[in-house]
N, C-alpha and C positions, 0 to 999 in steps of 0.2 A: 934340149928344151923339154922333152918328155921326161927325162930323168929328174929334172928339177920339179916338174909337176907331180911326178910320182912321189917324190920325197915330201912335197908339200901335203899331198893327200894322206900319206902315212902319218905325218906329224899331226894333221888335223884329226885323224881317226883316234890317235893316242890321246889327244886333248879331250875329245868327246868322251872317250872311255873313262878318263880321269874325272871328268865332270859328272858322269853318271855314277861313278863310285862315290864321289863326294855327296851327291844327292841322296844316295842310299844310306850313307852314314847319318845324314841330317834327319831322315825319316826315323831312324832308330833313336837318335839322340835328342830330337825335338829342340834344337837350338836355333834361334833367330839369326844370330851372328853368322853361323855357318851357312844358312840359307842365303843371306845377302851376299856373302863372299862367293859362294858357288854360282849364284845367278849372274855375277859380274864377270865371270870368265868369258872372254871373247877372243876372237882371233887376234885382235890388235893387242890386247893385254898379254897374251901368251907369246906374241912375236911370230905367230904363224900367218904369213901373208903369201899370196900367190907369187910364183917366181917371175911375174911380169911387172913392169912399172905402171904407175897410174897413167891412164890415157893410152896405154898400149893394149891392143886387143889380145885376148886369150886365144883367138882363132884367126890369125892374120890371113890365112889362105881362104877363109870363108867356108861355105858348105862344100862338102866333097862332091865331085861330079857323079852322076848316075853311071854305074858300070855299063860298058857297051853291050854286054850280053843281056842285061835287064832291058835296055832300050830296044834291042831286037825283039824280045818277047812282047814288050808293050806295043811296038809298031805292028807286029803280026796280029795281035788281038784287036787293034784299033778299028778295023772295018766291022768286025762282029759287034764290038761295043757300040759303035755308032748305030748299027741296025737295031740293036736291042733298045737303045735309048729312043730311037724313032718309034719303035713298037709301043714303048711305055707311054708315049704321048697320047695314044688311043685307049689307055687303060680306063676301065669303067669306074675305078676309084678316083674321085676328083683330086685328092691330095697327091697321089702318085702321078697323075697326068700333069698337074700343075708343076710339080717339081721337075719332071722330065722335060716339059716345054721350056721351063726357065733355064735348065742346064743346056738344052740344045741351042736356045737363043744366045746364051752367053758364049758358047763355043763358036757360033757362026759370026755374030756381030760384036762380040766382046762384052764385057760387063758395062752396064750403064754408068755414066759418070756420077760420082757422089757429089751432091751439092751441100754446101755449108752456109747457113745464114748467120754471119757473125759481124758484129760491129767492132771494128778495131780502131782504137784511138791511140795515137802516139803522142808522147810529150817530149818536147825538146827541152831537156834539163837545163841547158845553158841559157836558153831564152827565158825560161821560168825564173831561173836564178837572177838574171839581169833585171827582169820585171820587178822582183822583190827588192833588189838593191835600189832601183829607181824610185820605188814607192817610199822606201826608208829615207832616201835623200830628200824627197819632196817634203816629208814630215819634218825632217830636221830644219829645212829652210823656212818652213812656216813657223816653227818654234823659235828660230833665230830672229825672225822679223818681229815677233812679239816681244822678245827680250830687248832688242835693239831700239825699240820705240823710246821717244823722249818724254819728259814731263809735260812739255807744251802740247804734245799730241793727245794727252789724256783729258777727258772732259772734267770740268770742275765738279767737285763733290757737292757743293752747296747749290748749284744751279738747277 
């Protein structure tokens, strides 16, 4: 997998280098046609695509775990960091004290829930389509009743 990715990166670097060279020729030559052509060079047109398929993650394993030795160092410093954070809550500077209090509260009680005021309307496409069809049918039926009327149904013109 890494070999394919490295190859893709190498080809992409080469394509960028060629594009930069084409742009430098354009500046010297001042031609619009070359500018349009060089600006249109993309990964898709040059055939340079990542080695994974659409919909496939480039990082299937996710984020790498924190190394155990780093976790040990952080755990060892955690009590001192908590004490310092508590000290900063009493800072004479209001901005520092507010930030320290906020961080301390978030660590003790968790971050407050984010609320979102949104109006979400859903449309049942099939129901809307059916409604339109029923309206069209009703219009057609009214039109047919008008056409199907007889001469006796019409009022006399002279009366």
